[in-house]
C-alpha positions as CSV (number, residue, x, y, z in Angstrom):
1,M,91.4,115.3,69.2
2,L,92.7,112.5,71.5
3,R,93.8,109.3,70.0
4,T,94.5,106.0,71.9
5,V,97.3,103.8,70.7
6,G,96.1,100.2,70.1
7,S,98.7,98.6,72.2
8,M,98.0,100.9,75.2
9,A,94.3,99.9,75.2
10,N,95.3,96.2,75.6
11,T,97.9,96.7,78.2
12,A,97.2,95.2,81.6
13,P,97.3,97.5,84.6
14,Q,100.7,97.8,86.2
15,Q,101.1,95.9,89.4
16,T,102.2,98.0,92.4
17,V,103.6,97.3,95.8
18,A,103.7,100.2,98.4
19,G,102.6,102.5,95.6
20,E,105.5,101.8,93.3
21,S,105.9,99.6,90.2
22,L,106.5,96.0,91.3
23,R,108.8,95.5,88.3
24,L,111.0,98.4,89.4
25,L,111.0,97.3,93.0
26,E,112.1,93.8,91.9
27,R,115.0,95.4,90.0
28,A,115.9,97.5,93.1
29,E,115.7,94.5,95.4
30,R,118.6,92.9,93.5
31,H,120.8,95.8,94.8
32,V,119.9,95.2,98.5
33,K,122.4,93.0,100.4
34,I,121.5,91.5,103.8
35,E,124.3,90.0,105.9
36,P,124.5,88.4,109.4
37,D,125.9,90.8,112.0
38,P,126.7,90.1,115.7
39,G,123.8,92.4,116.6
40,G,121.4,90.9,114.1
41,V,121.6,91.7,110.4
42,R,123.3,94.4,108.4
43,M,121.7,95.8,105.3
44,A,123.6,97.4,102.4
45,F,122.0,99.4,99.6
46,D,123.7,100.0,96.3
47,L,120.8,101.2,94.3
48,P,121.2,102.7,90.9
49,P,120.2,106.4,90.7
50,K,117.0,105.6,88.7
51,L,115.8,103.0,91.2
52,A,116.8,104.7,94.5
53,P,113.8,107.1,94.6
54,V,111.4,104.3,93.8
55,F,112.7,102.1,96.6
56,T,113.0,105.0,99.1
57,R,109.4,106.1,98.5
58,A,108.2,102.5,99.0
59,V,110.2,102.1,102.2
60,M,108.7,105.4,103.5
61,R,105.1,104.2,102.7
62,V,105.8,100.9,104.6
63,E,107.3,102.9,107.5
64,A,104.0,104.9,107.6
65,D,102.1,101.6,107.8
66,V,104.3,100.4,110.6
67,L,103.8,103.7,112.5
68,R,100.0,103.4,112.1
69,E,100.1,99.9,113.5
70,Y,102.0,101.1,116.5
71,A,99.7,104.1,117.0
72,D,96.8,101.6,117.1
73,A,98.7,99.4,119.6
74,C,99.4,102.4,121.8
75,G,95.7,103.1,121.9
76,S,95.1,99.7,123.4
77,D,98.2,99.5,125.5
78,P,99.6,102.9,126.5
79,S,102.5,101.3,128.5
80,A,103.9,99.6,125.4
81,P,107.4,100.8,124.6
82,L,107.8,102.7,121.3
83,P,110.3,101.2,118.9
84,S,113.4,103.3,117.8
85,P,113.4,105.0,114.5
86,E,116.2,102.7,113.4
87,W,114.1,99.6,114.3
88,I,111.1,101.0,112.4
89,H,113.2,101.6,109.3
90,G,114.8,98.2,109.4
91,Y,111.5,96.5,110.0
92,A,109.9,98.5,107.1
93,V,112.7,97.4,104.7
94,V,112.2,93.7,105.7
95,Q,108.4,94.1,105.3
96,L,108.9,95.8,101.9
97,L,111.1,92.9,100.7
98,R,108.4,90.5,101.8
99,R,105.8,92.4,99.9
100,I,108.0,92.4,96.8
101,A,108.7,88.7,97.1
102,Y,104.9,88.0,97.3
103,G,104.1,90.6,94.7
104,T,101.4,92.1,97.0
105,D,100.9,94.7,99.8
106,T,99.2,91.9,101.8
107,P,101.6,89.0,102.1
108,P,100.5,86.1,104.2
109,D,101.0,86.4,107.9
110,R,103.9,84.2,109.0
111,T,101.9,82.8,111.9
112,T,99.0,81.7,109.7
113,S,100.7,80.6,106.5
114,S,101.3,76.9,106.0
115,G,104.4,75.4,104.5
């Protein structure tokens, strides 16, 4: 016989970003350092072992989103240059940090947001 625990029935669904717990991603974000660099920015990750897989999976999902966007763009403009794997990874990390900050997989577009 299956029983449900009273507190579980009243628990709100867990909020996720890039398929991972937003709460865990917010904890992981505290271990990401971004510093200015002559070539742009430098990112340093000092993630605890329990948070590293969560953050890594989320980055990989965002990288997949970025690659899909470029695949669609290549369909409309075959002469468009493809970004490097390093650029895709860096861009995906920045996009993930934006998603975490807004608490959603669809943060407002910088060009259309006011403020």
